[in-house]
C-alpha positions as CSV (number, residue, x, y, z in Angstrom):
1,M,-88.4,88.4,-0.8
2,Q,-89.4,85.8,-3.3
3,T,-88.9,82.1,-2.7
4,F,-88.2,79.6,-5.4
5,K,-88.6,75.9,-4.9
6,F,-87.1,73.4,-7.3
7,T,-87.5,69.7,-7.4
8,V,-84.3,67.9,-8.6
9,D,-84.5,64.3,-9.8
10,T,-81.4,62.4,-8.3
11,K,-82.3,59.1,-9.8
12,P,-80.0,59.4,-12.9
13,M,-77.1,60.4,-10.6
14,A,-77.8,57.5,-8.3
15,E,-77.8,55.1,-11.2
16,E,-74.5,56.6,-12.5
17,L,-73.0,56.2,-9.0
18,K,-74.2,52.7,-8.9
19,S,-72.5,51.9,-12.2
20,V,-69.3,53.6,-10.9
21,S,-69.5,51.4,-7.7
22,R,-69.7,48.3,-9.9
23,H,-66.6,49.4,-11.8
24,V,-64.8,50.2,-8.6
25,N,-65.6,46.7,-7.3
26,G,-64.3,45.2,-10.6
27,T,-61.2,47.3,-10.4
28,T,-60.6,46.1,-6.8
29,G,-61.0,42.5,-7.9
30,A,-58.5,43.1,-10.7
31,V,-56.0,44.7,-8.4
32,V,-56.3,41.8,-6.0
33,A,-55.8,39.2,-8.8
34,M,-52.9,41.2,-10.2
35,Q,-51.3,41.4,-6.7
36,T,-51.7,37.6,-6.3
37,A,-50.2,37.0,-9.8
38,V,-47.3,39.4,-8.9
39,V,-46.6,37.4,-5.7
40,I,-46.7,34.1,-7.5
41,A,-44.4,35.5,-10.3
42,E,-42.0,36.9,-7.7
43,E,-41.9,33.5,-5.9
44,R,-41.2,31.7,-9.2
45,A,-38.5,34.2,-10.1
46,A,-36.9,33.8,-6.7
47,D,-37.0,30.0,-7.0
48,H,-35.6,30.2,-10.6
49,V,-32.7,32.5,-9.4
50,C,-31.9,30.2,-6.4
51,N,-31.9,27.1,-8.6
52,N,-29.6,28.7,-11.1
53,V,-27.3,30.0,-8.4
54,N,-27.1,26.5,-6.8
55,K,-26.6,24.9,-10.1
56,G,-23.9,27.4,-11.0
57,F,-22.2,26.9,-7.7
58,Y,-22.2,23.1,-7.9
59,S,-21.1,23.3,-11.5
60,L,-18.2,25.6,-10.5
61,I,-17.1,23.2,-7.7
62,R,-17.4,20.2,-10.0
63,S,-15.4,21.9,-12.7
64,Q,-12.6,22.8,-10.2
65,I,-12.5,19.2,-8.9
66,S,-12.5,17.9,-12.4
67,Q,-9.6,20.2,-13.3
68,K,-7.6,19.1,-10.3
69,M,-8.3,15.5,-11.0
70,A,-7.3,15.9,-14.6
71,K,-4.1,17.7,-13.6
72,L,-3.2,15.0,-11.0
73,Q,-4.1,12.2,-13.4
74,S,-1.8,13.8,-16.0
75,D,1.0,14.0,-13.4
76,V,0.5,10.4,-12.4
77,D,0.5,9.2,-16.0
78,S,3.7,11.2,-16.8
79,H,5.4,9.7,-13.7
80,L,4.2,6.3,-14.6
81,M,5.5,6.6,-18.2
82,Q,8.8,7.8,-16.8
83,L,9.0,4.9,-14.4
84,L,8.2,2.4,-17.2
85,Q,10.9,3.9,-19.4
86,Q,13.4,3.7,-16.5
87,K,12.2,0.1,-15.8
88,N,12.8,-0.9,-19.5
89,A,16.2,0.8,-19.4
90,L,17.2,-1.1,-16.3
91,L,16.0,-4.4,-17.7
92,G,18.0,-3.7,-20.8
93,I,21.1,-3.0,-18.7
94,K,20.4,-6.1,-16.6
95,H,20.1,-8.3,-19.7
96,R,23.2,-6.8,-21.3
97,M,25.2,-7.3,-18.0
98,Q,24.0,-10.9,-17.8
99,K,25.2,-11.6,-21.4
100,D,28.5,-9.9,-20.7
101,Y,28.9,-11.9,-17.4
102,N,28.1,-15.2,-19.1
103,M,30.5,-14.5,-22.0
104,I,33.3,-13.4,-19.6
105,S,32.7,-16.4,-17.3
106,K,32.7,-18.9,-20.2
107,R,35.9,-17.3,-21.4
108,Y,37.7,-17.5,-18.0
109,I,36.3,-21.0,-17.3
110,K,37.7,-22.3,-20.5
111,L,41.0,-20.5,-19.8
112,F,41.3,-21.9,-16.2
113,N,40.3,-25.4,-17.3
114,G,43.0,-25.3,-19.9
115,L,45.5,-24.1,-17.3
116,N,44.4,-26.7,-14.8
117,A,44.8,-29.5,-17.4
118,N,48.2,-28.2,-18.5
119,L,49.4,-27.9,-14.9
120,K,48.0,-31.4,-14.1
121,Q,49.8,-32.9,-17.1
122,R,53.1,-31.1,-16.1
123,V,52.8,-32.3,-12.5
124,F,52.1,-35.9,-13.6
125,E,55.2,-35.7,-15.9
126,L,57.4,-34.8,-13.0
127,D,57.2,-38.3,-11.4
128,K,55.1,-40.4,-13.7
129,P,55.7,-43.9,-12.0
130,T,54.6,-42.6,-8.6
131,I,51.6,-40.8,-10.1
132,D,50.6,-43.9,-12.0
133,F,50.8,-46.0,-8.9
134,A,48.9,-43.5,-6.7
135,V,46.1,-42.9,-9.3
136,K,45.7,-46.2,-11.1
137,E,47.2,-49.1,-9.0
138,V,45.8,-47.9,-5.6
139,D,42.3,-47.6,-7.0
140,K,42.5,-51.1,-8.4
141,V,43.7,-52.4,-5.0
142,S,41.1,-50.5,-3.1
143,N,38.3,-51.7,-5.4
144,R,39.5,-55.3,-5.6
145,T,36.5,-56.7,-3.7
146,K,34.1,-55.1,-6.3
147,Y,35.6,-57.3,-9.0
148,L,35.2,-60.6,-7.1
149,T,31.7,-61.2,-8.3
150,G,32.9,-61.9,-11.8
151,I,35.5,-64.5,-10.7
152,V,33.2,-66.6,-8.4
153,P,32.1,-69.0,-11.2
154,I,35.7,-69.7,-12.1
155,S,37.2,-69.8,-8.6
156,Q,38.3,-73.0,-6.9
157,L,36.0,-74.7,-4.4
158,E,38.0,-73.7,-1.4
159,T,37.8,-70.0,-2.3
160,V,34.1,-69.9,-3.1
161,S,33.0,-69.6,0.6
162,S,35.4,-66.7,1.2
163,S,34.3,-64.9,-2.0
164,Q,30.6,-65.4,-1.0
165,R,31.4,-64.0,2.5
166,I,33.1,-61.0,0.9
167,I,30.2,-60.4,-1.5
168,A,27.7,-60.7,1.4
169,S,29.7,-58.3,3.5
170,N,29.8,-55.9,0.6
171,I,26.1,-56.2,0.1
172,R,25.5,-55.6,3.8
173,L,27.7,-52.6,3.8
174,R,25.8,-51.1,0.8
175,G,22.5,-51.9,2.5
176,L,23.7,-50.2,5.7
177,N,24.7,-47.2,3.6
178,V,21.2,-47.2,2.0
179,I,19.5,-47.4,5.4
180,N,21.6,-44.6,6.8
181,S,20.9,-42.5,3.8
182,M,17.1,-43.1,4.1
183,N,17.3,-42.4,7.9
184,S,19.2,-39.1,7.2
185,F,16.7,-38.2,4.5
186,L,13.7,-38.9,6.8
187,M,15.3,-36.9,9.7
188,D,16.0,-34.0,7.4
189,M,12.4,-34.1,6.1
190,N,11.1,-34.1,9.7
191,Q,13.3,-31.2,10.8
192,Q,12.3,-29.3,7.6
193,K,8.6,-29.9,8.3
194,K,9.0,-28.7,11.9
195,L,10.9,-25.6,10.8
196,T,8.2,-24.9,8.1
197,D,5.4,-25.3,10.6
198,K,7.1,-22.7,12.8
199,I,7.7,-20.3,9.9
200,L,4.4,-20.5,8.1
201,I,1.3,-18.7,9.3
202,N,-1.4,-20.8,10.8
203,D,-4.6,-19.7,9.2
204,T,-6.8,-21.0,12.1
205,R,-5.7,-18.3,14.4
206,Y,-7.2,-15.6,12.1
207,A,-10.6,-17.3,12.3
208,Q,-10.8,-16.4,16.0
209,N,-12.3,-13.0,17.1
210,A,-9.9,-10.8,19.0
211,C,-9.6,-7.2,20.1
212,V,-6.3,-5.5,19.0
213,Y,-5.4,-1.8,19.8
214,I,-3.7,-0.1,16.9
215,P,-2.3,3.4,17.4
216,I,-3.0,6.0,14.6
217,V,-2.0,9.6,14.0
218,L,-4.7,12.1,13.2
219,A,-3.3,15.3,11.6
220,E,-5.3,18.4,10.5
221,C,-3.7,20.6,7.9
222,N,-4.7,23.5,5.6
223,R,-3.5,23.0,2.0
224,D,-5.3,26.0,0.6
225,K,-8.0,28.5,1.5
226,S,-10.7,25.8,1.7
227,E,-11.7,23.9,4.8
228,P,-9.1,22.0,6.8
229,D,-8.2,18.5,5.7
230,F,-7.5,15.5,7.9
231,E,-4.8,12.9,7.3
232,I,-4.7,9.6,9.2
233,S,-1.5,7.6,9.4
234,V,-1.4,3.9,10.4
235,S,1.5,1.8,11.5
236,N,3.2,-0.3,8.8
237,V,4.1,-3.1,11.3
238,Q,2.2,-6.4,10.9
239,L,-0.6,-4.7,8.9
240,D,-1.6,-5.4,5.3
241,N,-3.2,-2.9,2.9
242,V,-6.7,-4.2,3.6
243,S,-6.3,-3.7,7.3
244,K,-4.9,-0.2,6.9
245,S,-7.8,0.8,4.6
246,S,-10.4,-0.5,7.1
247,I,-8.7,1.4,10.0
248,R,-8.7,4.6,8.0
249,N,-12.3,4.3,6.9
250,A,-13.4,3.6,10.5
251,A,-11.4,6.6,11.7
252,Y,-12.9,8.9,9.0
253,Q,-16.4,7.8,10.0
254,K,-15.7,8.8,13.6
255,L,-14.3,12.3,12.9
256,D,-17.6,14.0,13.5
257,E,-18.0,12.2,16.9
258,I,-14.6,13.3,18.2
259,Q,-14.9,16.0,20.9
260,W,-11.8,18.2,21.5
261,G,-11.2,19.9,24.8
262,S,-8.5,22.3,26.1
263,T,-5.5,20.9,27.9
264,A,-3.9,22.8,30.7
265,T,-0.5,21.1,30.6
266,I,1.7,19.7,27.9
267,D,2.5,16.0,27.8
268,P,6.0,15.4,29.1
269,E,6.9,13.1,26.3
270,I,5.8,15.6,23.6
271,K,7.8,18.3,25.4
272,S,10.9,16.1,25.6
273,E,10.7,15.2,21.9
274,F,10.3,18.8,20.9
275,S,13.3,19.8,23.0
276,K,15.3,17.1,21.3
277,L,14.3,18.5,17.9
278,I,15.3,22.0,18.9
279,S,18.6,20.8,20.3
280,D,19.4,18.9,17.1
281,S,18.3,21.8,14.9
282,S,20.9,23.6,12.8
283,K,19.1,26.9,13.0
284,S,20.4,30.0,14.9
285,Q,20.0,30.4,18.6
286,R,17.4,33.1,18.1
287,V,15.2,31.0,15.9
288,N,15.4,28.0,18.4
289,E,14.5,30.3,21.4
290,M,11.5,31.8,19.4
291,A,10.3,28.3,18.5
292,M,10.5,27.1,22.1
293,K,8.7,30.3,23.3
294,L,5.9,29.7,20.8
295,F,5.7,26.1,21.9
296,H,5.2,27.0,25.5
297,S,2.8,29.8,24.8
298,A,0.5,27.8,22.5
299,S,-2.8,26.4,23.6
300,Y,-3.4,22.6,23.1
301,Q,-6.5,20.5,22.8
302,S,-6.9,16.7,23.3
303,I,-9.7,14.2,22.6
304,Q,-12.2,14.0,25.4
305,I,-13.0,10.3,26.1
C-alpha cells in the first residue's frame, strides 16, 4: 500500500483567522457601545415621558382649579351686582319715602298750626277781659322788678335804697341760678365721664400677655371624589375677624399633628343632644329608630392628647 505525505501551509489560514478575530473584537466593541447608547437613550426617553406625564398632570389639576375659581368668581360677581342693584333700589325707595314723609309732615304741621291758631283765637274771644288779664297783666305784675332798673335815676331819695336792694337781690338770684347751672353742668360732665370710662375699652389691658382658651369645631367632609376637606368653626363671641383668622391658621397648621384614637363609649352630652334631635324630628318612627340604631352601632374616634 502506497503512502502519500503532503505538507500543507497553514500560515495564510492563520492570518485570515487573525483578521477575523480583529473584526470580531471590533464587532464586540461596537455591540457594547450600542448597548450603552441604547441604555442612555431608554433612560432619557423614560425621563422625558415622566416629565411630560407630571407636567400634564399638574396642568390638568391647575386647569380644573382655574375653572372652578373662574366659575366661583363669576357667581360672586353676579351676586355682588345683584346686591348692588338691590342696594340702589332700596336707597331710591328710602330717598323717595323721606321726601314723601317731609312733604306730608310739612303739610300736616301747617294744617295743625293753623288749627291751633284758630282755636286759640276762638278761646281767647270767649272771655277776652279775663284772657287779657291772665296773659298780659299778670306777666307785667310778675316781671315788675325787672323794670325797676330804668326808674332808679328818676326815683325819689327814700325809694332808692329799696330799689337798690331789690336790684341786688335780683342779681344775687341770677348769680345763684348761674352757679347752680354750672354745678349741674359739671356734675353731668363728671357722671358722663365716669359712664364713658366704664363703657369704653381700656387699651392697656390688651398690652398684657394672657392665655385664653377658645373652643373650636373641626369638621371633616367629602364634597366630591377628591380627598376629604376640613372645616374649622370659631365662636363669634368677643372675637374680631383678625383673631378668628389667626385661630383658623393655627388650627390648620396643627392638623397633621393631631392623633385620632378609637373611643369605646359615647359622650353622654352628645348622646343627649342626638336624642333631642331625634325626638324633635318630624320624620317617621321607622326613620328615627334606624337613625338611633346607626348612631349606637357607629364607631367613634377622639383626639389623643
